[in-house]
C-alpha positions as CSV (number, residue, x, y, z in Angstrom):
1,M,21.9,82.2,135.8
2,L,21.1,80.3,139.1
3,T,19.2,78.0,140.2
4,I,18.6,76.9,143.8
5,N,16.2,73.2,144.4
6,M,14.0,73.7,147.4
7,R,14.8,70.1,148.2
8,D,18.0,71.1,148.6
9,R,17.8,73.0,151.3
10,V,20.6,74.3,154.1
11,S,19.8,73.3,158.1
12,L,21.2,75.1,160.9
13,E,21.6,72.3,164.1
14,T,24.7,73.9,166.5
15,V,26.1,77.5,166.7
16,S,29.2,77.7,168.5
17,V,31.0,80.9,169.4
18,S,33.8,81.8,171.1
19,L,35.0,85.2,172.8
20,P,39.9,85.3,172.2
21,F,41.9,85.1,174.7
22,G,40.2,82.0,176.3
23,I,37.4,84.9,178.1
24,G,34.8,81.8,177.1
25,S,32.6,79.8,174.9
26,M,28.8,78.8,173.7
27,V,27.1,76.3,172.2
28,W,23.9,76.8,170.7
29,K,21.4,74.2,169.8
30,V,18.5,74.8,168.0
31,D,15.3,73.9,167.8
32,T,12.3,74.1,165.4
33,T,10.4,76.2,167.5
34,Q,13.5,78.9,168.5
35,R,13.8,78.8,164.0
36,K,10.8,79.2,163.0
37,A,9.6,82.9,165.9
38,A,13.4,83.5,164.4
39,W,12.2,83.7,160.9
40,S,8.8,84.6,161.7
41,L,11.0,87.9,163.3
42,Y,13.0,88.1,160.2
43,C,9.9,89.2,158.1
44,K,8.2,90.8,159.4
45,L,11.8,92.9,160.5
46,V,12.1,92.9,156.5
47,L,8.6,94.0,155.4
48,S,8.2,96.4,158.3
49,V,10.7,98.9,156.4
50,L,10.0,102.4,155.9
51,P,11.3,103.9,152.9
């Protein structure tokens, strides 16, 4: 059985994306406003799926 404690949350602070062959890369720092907006959009998309 897997037990998850709500105090042991994982937080994402930066996202790094790089393209192959040296085309380019990008580092994106996440702030709380963007995280909350992304979570809200995710919940809306998941709950609006029709059978």
